C-alpha positions as CSV (number, residue, x, y, z in Angstrom):
1,M,-20.5,38.1,18.0
2,K,-17.5,38.8,15.3
3,T,-18.6,41.2,12.6
4,I,-16.9,40.4,9.0
5,S,-18.2,43.2,6.3
6,R,-17.0,43.6,2.5
7,R,-17.8,46.2,0.2
8,R,-20.5,45.2,-2.5
9,T,-19.9,45.7,-6.0
10,V,-23.2,46.6,-8.1
11,S,-22.8,48.5,-11.8
12,G,-24.4,51.7,-12.6
13,A,-24.9,54.8,-10.6
14,P,-21.8,56.5,-10.4
15,G,-19.9,57.5,-7.6
16,R,-22.7,56.0,-5.2
17,R,-21.2,54.7,-1.6
18,W,-21.9,51.0,-2.0
19,T,-23.2,49.7,1.0
20,R,-21.1,46.6,3.2
21,L,-22.4,42.9,3.6
22,N,-22.2,42.8,7.1
23,A,-21.8,38.9,9.0
24,R,-22.1,37.4,12.4
25,V,-20.2,34.2,13.9
26,G,-23.3,32.2,15.1
27,V,-23.6,29.2,17.3
28,P,-22.0,26.0,15.6
29,N,-24.6,23.8,14.0
30,G,-24.9,20.3,14.1
31,S,-26.2,19.6,10.8
32,L,-22.3,20.7,9.0
33,T,-19.7,18.2,8.1
34,E,-16.5,18.1,6.8
35,N,-16.6,14.7,6.1
36,G,-19.7,14.2,3.9
37,G,-17.6,11.4,1.8
38,L,-18.1,9.0,4.3
39,V,-21.6,8.3,2.7
40,L,-19.4,6.5,-0.3
41,V,-17.8,4.6,2.6
42,A,-21.0,3.3,3.7
43,E,-22.4,2.8,0.4
44,L,-19.3,0.5,0.0
45,D,-20.0,-1.1,3.2
46,R,-23.6,-1.9,1.9
47,T,-22.7,-3.1,-1.7
48,L,-19.5,-5.3,-0.5
49,G,-20.5,-6.8,2.5
50,I,-17.1,-5.2,4.1
51,T,-18.5,-5.1,7.8
52,A,-19.9,-8.6,7.4
53,A,-17.0,-10.2,5.9
54,L,-14.4,-8.7,8.4
55,D,-16.6,-9.9,11.4
56,T,-16.2,-13.4,9.7
57,G,-12.6,-13.0,9.1
58,I,-11.9,-12.0,12.9
59,G,-14.4,-13.7,14.9
60,P,-15.3,-12.6,18.3
61,V,-12.5,-10.0,20.0
62,K,-14.7,-10.0,23.8
63,M,-16.3,-12.5,25.5
64,R,-19.7,-10.6,25.8
65,D,-21.7,-9.8,22.2
66,R,-22.5,-6.2,22.9
67,G,-20.4,-3.0,22.0
68,L,-18.6,-3.0,18.7
69,S,-17.9,-6.6,17.1
70,G,-14.2,-6.9,15.5
71,G,-15.3,-5.7,11.9
72,E,-17.2,-2.4,12.5
73,F,-14.1,-1.3,14.8
74,A,-11.7,-2.9,12.0
75,L,-13.8,-0.4,9.7
76,A,-14.0,2.5,12.0
77,L,-10.2,2.5,11.9
78,A,-10.0,2.5,8.5
79,A,-12.6,5.3,8.2
80,V,-10.4,7.3,10.4
81,Q,-7.0,7.1,8.8
82,L,-9.0,7.4,5.5
83,C,-10.0,11.0,6.8
84,G,-6.3,11.6,7.2
85,E,-6.5,11.4,11.1
86,D,-2.9,10.4,12.1
87,H,-3.3,9.5,15.6
88,L,-5.5,7.4,17.9
89,V,-7.3,11.2,19.1
90,G,-8.7,11.0,15.7
91,F,-11.2,8.9,17.1
92,D,-12.3,11.7,19.2
93,R,-12.4,14.2,16.5
94,L,-14.4,12.0,14.2
95,R,-17.0,11.5,16.9
96,A,-16.9,15.1,17.1
97,D,-18.5,15.4,13.6
98,T,-22.2,13.8,14.4
99,V,-22.9,13.6,11.3
100,G,-19.9,12.3,9.8
101,E,-19.9,9.6,12.6
102,G,-23.7,9.0,11.6
103,L,-22.9,8.0,8.1
104,L,-21.0,5.0,9.0
105,P,-22.1,1.4,9.5
106,A,-21.2,1.6,13.5
107,P,-20.6,4.3,15.8
108,V,-17.2,5.5,16.3
109,P,-15.6,4.5,19.7
110,A,-13.3,6.9,21.6
111,A,-9.9,7.1,21.5
112,T,-9.3,5.0,25.3
113,T,-11.9,2.4,23.9
114,A,-10.5,2.4,20.7
115,A,-7.1,1.3,22.4
116,T,-8.7,-1.2,24.2
117,L,-10.0,-2.6,21.8
118,A,-7.5,-2.9,19.3
119,A,-5.4,-4.2,22.2
120,R,-8.0,-7.8,21.9
121,F,-6.9,-8.5,18.5
122,K,-4.2,-11.0,18.3
123,Q,-2.5,-12.7,15.7
124,V,-5.4,-14.9,14.3
125,Q,-7.6,-11.9,14.7
126,R,-5.1,-9.7,12.0
127,E,-4.4,-12.8,10.2
128,G,-8.9,-12.9,9.8
129,L,-8.6,-9.4,8.3
130,E,-6.4,-10.9,5.5
131,R,-9.1,-13.4,4.7
132,A,-11.7,-10.9,4.9
133,S,-9.9,-8.7,2.6
134,S,-9.5,-11.5,0.1
135,Q,-12.8,-11.9,-0.5
136,V,-14.4,-8.5,-0.5
137,T,-11.9,-8.3,-3.1
138,A,-13.1,-10.8,-5.4
139,R,-16.2,-8.9,-4.9
140,A,-15.0,-5.7,-6.1
141,L,-13.2,-7.1,-9.1
142,A,-16.7,-8.6,-10.3
143,A,-17.2,-5.4,-11.1
144,L,-14.5,-4.6,-13.2
145,P,-14.5,-4.9,-17.2
146,I,-14.6,-8.0,-18.1
147,T,-11.4,-7.7,-20.1
148,E,-9.9,-6.1,-17.4
149,R,-11.0,-8.6,-14.9
150,A,-10.0,-11.9,-16.9
151,R,-6.2,-9.4,-16.7
152,I,-5.9,-9.3,-12.9
153,L,-7.5,-12.7,-12.2
154,T,-6.1,-15.0,-15.3
155,G,-3.0,-13.6,-16.2
156,P,0.2,-13.7,-14.1
157,V,-0.4,-12.8,-10.7
158,T,2.8,-10.7,-9.2
159,I,3.4,-10.6,-5.5
160,D,5.9,-8.1,-4.5
161,L,7.3,-8.9,-1.1
162,D,9.1,-5.9,0.9
163,A,9.8,-4.3,4.4
164,K,9.4,-0.5,5.8
165,D,11.3,0.5,8.8
166,I,8.7,2.6,11.0
167,E,10.9,5.5,13.1
168,V,9.7,6.0,16.6
169,Y,11.1,7.5,19.4
170,S,11.0,5.0,21.9
171,T,13.0,2.2,23.0
172,R,10.0,1.5,25.8
173,K,7.3,0.4,23.2
174,E,7.2,-3.2,22.6
175,Q,9.0,-5.2,20.4
176,I,10.6,-1.7,19.1
177,V,14.6,-2.2,18.8
178,R,17.6,-0.3,16.7
179,S,17.3,-1.4,13.0
180,Y,20.8,-1.6,11.5
181,K,20.4,1.9,10.4
182,G,20.3,2.8,13.5
183,E,17.2,4.1,13.8
184,I,14.4,3.3,16.5
185,A,11.9,1.5,14.4
186,G,9.4,-1.2,14.0
187,R,9.7,-2.9,11.0
188,V,6.2,-3.3,8.6
189,H,6.4,-6.5,6.2
190,A,4.5,-6.8,3.6
191,A,2.5,-8.8,0.2
192,H,1.2,-6.6,-2.5
193,W,-1.1,-7.8,-5.2
194,A,0.2,-5.6,-8.1
195,Q,-1.9,-5.9,-10.4
196,A,-5.0,-5.8,-8.4
197,G,-3.3,-2.7,-6.3
198,V,-4.2,-4.5,-3.2
199,L,-2.4,-5.5,0.0
200,L,-2.6,-9.5,0.2
201,A,-0.7,-10.2,3.9
202,A,1.7,-8.0,6.8
203,D,3.0,-8.0,9.9
204,L,4.7,-5.7,12.3
205,L,8.1,-6.9,13.5
206,D,11.1,-5.1,15.2
207,G,13.6,-3.0,13.0
208,R,15.8,-6.1,13.0
209,S,13.4,-8.3,11.9
210,D,14.5,-10.8,8.6
211,G,12.4,-11.1,5.7
212,R,14.4,-14.1,4.6
213,T,13.1,-15.4,8.2
214,Q,9.4,-14.0,8.7
215,S,8.3,-14.1,4.5
216,P,7.9,-18.4,4.5
217,D,4.9,-18.2,6.4
218,Q,3.6,-15.0,4.7
219,I,4.2,-16.1,1.5
220,D,2.0,-19.3,2.2
221,R,-0.9,-16.9,3.4
222,A,-0.6,-14.9,0.2
223,V,-1.2,-17.0,-2.3
224,D,-4.0,-18.0,-0.1
225,A,-5.0,-14.6,-0.1
226,A,-4.9,-14.3,-3.7
227,R,-6.5,-17.7,-4.4
228,A,-9.3,-17.0,-2.6
229,A,-9.4,-13.8,-4.2
230,G,-10.3,-15.4,-7.7
231,A,-7.0,-15.7,-8.9
232,T,-5.8,-18.3,-11.2
233,G,-2.6,-17.3,-13.0
234,R,0.8,-18.4,-12.5
235,I,1.9,-16.8,-8.9
236,L,5.8,-14.8,-9.7
237,F,6.7,-13.7,-6.2
238,Q,9.5,-11.0,-6.4
239,G,11.8,-9.3,-3.4
240,D,15.6,-7.3,-3.0
241,S,18.2,-9.4,-1.7
242,G,16.7,-8.8,1.5
243,Y,14.8,-11.7,0.7
244,Y,17.6,-13.9,-0.8
245,S,17.2,-17.1,0.5
246,G,16.9,-20.7,-0.5
247,K,14.2,-21.3,2.0
248,V,12.4,-18.9,0.9
249,A,12.4,-19.7,-3.2
250,E,12.1,-23.5,-1.8
251,K,8.8,-22.0,-0.2
252,I,7.3,-20.8,-3.2
253,V,8.1,-23.3,-5.3
254,A,6.4,-25.6,-3.1
255,R,3.3,-23.7,-3.4
256,G,3.8,-23.8,-7.3
257,G,5.4,-20.4,-8.2
258,L,8.0,-19.0,-9.8
259,F,10.5,-16.2,-7.9
260,R,12.7,-13.3,-8.6
261,L,15.1,-12.2,-6.0
262,G,17.6,-9.9,-5.4
263,V,21.6,-11.3,-5.2
264,P,24.1,-9.9,-3.1
265,R,27.3,-9.5,-4.9
266,S,30.0,-11.9,-3.7
267,K,32.9,-13.3,-5.3
268,P,31.2,-16.4,-7.1
269,L,29.1,-13.7,-8.8
270,W,31.9,-11.6,-9.7
271,R,33.6,-14.5,-11.3
272,A,30.9,-15.1,-13.2
273,V,30.3,-12.0,-14.4
274,A,34.2,-12.4,-16.0
275,R,33.6,-15.3,-17.9
276,V,30.5,-13.8,-19.9
277,Y,31.5,-13.1,-23.5
278,E,31.1,-9.7,-24.7
279,D,28.5,-10.7,-27.4
280,D,25.9,-11.8,-24.8
281,W,25.4,-8.9,-23.5
282,T,22.4,-7.9,-24.8
283,D,20.6,-4.0,-24.3
284,A,17.8,-3.4,-21.6
285,L,14.8,-2.3,-21.7
286,D,13.9,1.7,-21.2
287,Y,17.3,2.0,-19.3
288,P,20.3,3.8,-21.8
289,G,23.8,2.5,-21.0
290,A,22.3,-0.3,-19.4
291,Q,23.0,-4.3,-20.7
292,V,22.0,-7.3,-19.3
293,A,22.8,-10.7,-19.7
294,L,22.5,-14.7,-18.3
295,L,25.2,-16.2,-16.2
296,D,26.1,-19.6,-15.8
297,Y,26.1,-19.7,-12.1
298,A,23.2,-20.9,-10.1
299,P,23.7,-20.7,-5.9
300,T,23.7,-23.7,-3.9
301,G,21.0,-25.6,-2.9
302,W,18.6,-23.8,-4.5
303,P,15.6,-25.3,-6.2
304,D,16.6,-27.0,-9.9
305,G,16.2,-24.1,-13.0
306,T,17.3,-21.4,-10.8
307,R,19.9,-19.0,-12.5
308,V,21.1,-15.6,-12.2
309,I,20.8,-12.2,-14.5
310,A,23.0,-9.7,-14.4
311,R,22.6,-6.0,-15.3
312,R,25.4,-4.1,-16.2
313,V,25.9,0.1,-16.5
314,R,28.6,2.1,-17.8
315,Y,30.2,4.7,-15.7
316,D,32.5,7.6,-16.0
317,A,35.4,7.9,-13.6
318,A,34.0,11.3,-12.5
319,E,30.5,9.6,-11.5
320,L,32.2,7.3,-8.9
321,S,33.4,8.0,-5.3
322,A,36.5,6.7,-3.2
323,D,33.9,7.5,-0.1
324,P,33.0,3.5,1.4
325,R,29.5,4.8,1.9
326,S,28.5,5.4,-1.8
327,R,26.4,3.5,-2.8
328,R,27.2,3.6,-6.9
329,S,30.4,2.8,-6.4
330,R,29.5,-0.6,-4.2
331,T,28.1,-1.4,-7.0
332,V,31.5,-1.8,-9.0
333,G,33.9,-5.4,-8.7
334,R,36.8,-3.9,-6.2
335,D,38.9,-4.8,-9.3
336,Q,37.8,-2.4,-11.4
337,L,36.7,0.7,-9.4
338,A,40.7,0.2,-8.1
339,L,41.8,0.8,-11.5
340,V,39.2,3.7,-12.0
341,L,40.4,5.3,-8.9
342,D,44.0,5.5,-9.8
343,G,43.6,7.0,-13.3
344,I,44.2,3.3,-14.9
345,A,40.7,3.3,-16.3
346,D,38.3,5.8,-17.6
347,T,35.1,3.7,-16.8
348,A,34.0,1.0,-14.9
349,Y,30.4,-0.9,-15.0
350,A,28.4,-1.2,-12.2
351,Y,26.2,-4.8,-11.6
352,S,22.9,-6.2,-10.3
353,F,21.7,-9.3,-10.1
354,I,19.1,-11.3,-10.4
355,A,17.7,-14.9,-9.1
356,T,14.8,-16.6,-10.7
357,D,13.5,-20.5,-11.6
358,E,12.0,-18.8,-15.3
359,E,12.7,-20.4,-18.0
360,L,14.5,-17.6,-20.0
361,D,16.5,-18.8,-23.4
362,L,15.5,-15.4,-25.1
363,D,17.7,-12.0,-24.8
364,E,14.2,-10.5,-25.2
365,E,13.3,-12.8,-22.2
366,I,16.0,-11.9,-20.5
367,A,15.7,-8.6,-21.1
368,R,11.9,-8.1,-20.0
369,A,12.0,-10.1,-17.0
370,E,14.6,-7.6,-15.8
371,W,12.9,-4.7,-16.7
372,E,9.8,-6.1,-15.2
373,F,12.0,-6.4,-11.9
374,R,12.9,-3.0,-11.8
375,R,9.6,-1.9,-12.4
376,R,8.2,-3.4,-8.9
377,T,7.3,-0.2,-7.7
378,S,4.1,-0.9,-6.8
379,I,4.8,-2.1,-3.5
380,E,6.7,0.8,-3.0
381,E,3.9,2.7,-3.6
382,L,1.9,0.9,-0.8
383,F,4.4,2.2,1.7
384,R,4.7,5.6,0.6
385,D,0.9,5.7,0.0
386,T,0.1,5.0,3.5
387,A,2.7,7.0,5.3
388,H,1.4,10.1,4.1
389,G,-2.6,9.6,3.4
390,A,-3.3,6.8,6.2
391,G,-1.4,7.8,9.0
392,L,1.5,5.0,8.8
393,N,4.2,6.8,9.0
394,H,4.5,6.3,13.0
395,L,3.0,3.7,15.8
396,P,1.1,5.3,17.9
397,S,1.3,3.2,21.0
398,G,3.7,1.6,23.6
399,S,1.8,-1.6,22.7
400,H,2.5,-3.9,20.2
401,A,-1.3,-5.2,19.6
402,V,-2.6,-1.5,19.5
403,N,0.2,-0.7,16.9
404,S,-0.4,-4.1,15.1
405,M,-3.9,-2.5,14.1
406,W,-3.0,0.9,13.4
407,M,-0.9,-0.5,10.9
408,W,-3.7,-3.0,9.5
409,G,-6.1,0.4,9.9
410,A,-3.9,2.3,7.3
411,L,-3.5,-1.0,4.9
412,L,-7.7,-1.3,4.9
413,A,-7.8,2.1,4.0
414,Y,-6.0,1.5,1.3
415,N,-7.4,-1.5,0.6
416,L,-10.6,0.6,0.7
417,S,-9.2,3.0,-1.6
418,A,-8.6,0.5,-4.0
419,W,-12.0,-1.3,-4.1
420,L,-13.7,2.4,-4.0
421,Q,-11.7,3.0,-7.5
422,M,-12.7,-0.5,-8.9
423,L,-16.9,0.4,-8.5
424,A,-16.5,4.2,-9.1
425,P,-12.9,5.0,-10.9
426,I,-11.9,8.6,-10.3
427,G,-10.2,9.2,-14.1
428,T,-8.1,7.0,-15.8
429,A,-4.9,6.2,-12.9
430,R,-5.3,4.8,-9.6
431,R,-5.1,7.8,-7.0
432,R,-3.5,8.0,-4.5
433,I,-5.6,8.0,-0.6
434,A,-4.5,11.5,-0.2
435,T,-6.2,12.6,-3.7
436,V,-9.2,10.3,-2.4
437,R,-9.6,12.1,0.5
438,R,-9.7,15.4,-1.0
439,L,-12.2,14.4,-4.1
440,L,-14.4,12.7,-2.1
441,I,-14.1,11.9,1.9
442,A,-13.7,15.6,2.9
443,R,-16.5,17.3,1.6
444,A,-18.1,19.4,3.3
445,A,-21.9,19.0,3.1
446,R,-25.8,19.4,5.6
447,W,-27.4,17.5,6.5
448,T,-31.3,18.1,6.4
449,L,-34.9,16.4,6.9
450,T,-37.1,17.1,4.6
451,A,-40.7,15.6,4.6
452,R,-39.1,12.6,6.0
453,R,-36.5,12.6,3.7
454,H,-32.5,12.6,4.7
455,E,-30.4,14.1,2.3
456,L,-26.5,15.4,2.4
457,H,-26.6,19.1,0.8
458,F,-22.3,19.6,-1.1
459,T,-21.1,22.2,-3.0
460,T,-21.8,22.3,-6.6
461,A,-18.8,20.3,-7.9
462,A,-18.6,17.8,-5.0
463,A,-22.5,17.1,-5.5
464,D,-21.7,15.8,-8.8
465,L,-18.7,14.1,-8.2
466,I,-19.9,11.8,-5.5
467,A,-23.5,11.7,-6.9
468,Q,-22.0,10.1,-9.9
469,A,-19.8,7.9,-7.4
470,L,-22.7,7.0,-5.5
471,A,-24.8,6.2,-8.3
472,R,-21.9,3.9,-10.0
473,I,-21.3,1.8,-6.0
474,R,-25.4,1.1,-6.0
475,A,-25.3,0.0,-10.0
476,H,-23.3,-2.9,-8.3
477,R,-25.7,-3.6,-5.6
478,P,-26.0,-7.4,-7.0
479,L,-22.2,-7.9,-6.0
480,L,-23.4,-8.5,-2.3
481,P,-23.9,-12.4,-1.9
482,A,-27.4,-13.2,-0.3
């Protein structure tokens, strides 16, 4: 036994030598858990019917009806990543936490079993996850105050499209290739509902997959998911230049939506910019030194009413580089850049372009549209949050099916965090997964049984916070459909 000692100090009796407090490290105590906050996940499942919705959406994943169902496994996977585990071995770690695992609606499988179950999920089951998530989102939104719920459901619905490369270190993994940056990577394509802060649709493809060819199908699924969640407002899709395609725009219009898509710089655009009168430029919102204008240019073959917004930002010659790798210099017209680099001109303008089919007539409307497009950071926050908070910084398996489910575990953990904060807010702002884990999930507790009553005992600070969250979640029990 190891002895830990410290000196005790008590007032009075000057000059007295105080006795030390001796402690020994005893045998492990199975009634302790480091993840006592998982009781919130269990209560959230009871209130929103998460497992039942997932089972309905996913359907059967095994020939025999025994062991974990598809919904139970998906929720267990999300719980493992919500606890901060970043590899399949995290299943074994959570299984070793007897109390923490016991708080969940179903047992946590071993890592090898988890990999076997994940490999059974095909594209149809993963799309079932999307449909189930939208149903749970509808129930969670019903818990919001009336004004907030109306703003999200009846107001404009902004769906951001984006992709993120997940770098790995082996080309022997399925559907893993070198991206245009030279990284060995898989690429996550996602559609994120900005106002609700939840993921609608996602796919894991190879590192060279193109959003212009993959997004039309994802647009259909994202619209269906938003409508299933109760959204009735006009849908607006936003995406960077990686989604600049007439087919993407046509698909969005066919589904009754509007679009704002980044436009790659080209010679026709530079000619259109040269035709803009100086008086037609108006100041951009919250961007000192930037101006915006509407161009008399429309991409060929795009839907009727498509127009292009230009934004320009003035830079001094010292701020521009002759290095062809300079990102800023590539946004400056070739002729202007040559004049600056030759010392003939002192300043130059850097340009960005947005294609949209919105009706923009006033300068204020143009500036507002450009401002909203520039602030489309919610989907970037999704990727950042899941990478640093839910293990989506790597792909742990050589199997594409397993990696796809690992991706969905992280995204489901992101939605779990969103649903939890809809029912039990933590402050006024949306908190990241790592913060939710630190404040609520990763809380040490002791499990006791007294007079046939089971209790979890937390430290004082954690007990108050978790008790408040539990009370708020339980207050919404009618959200669970009969």
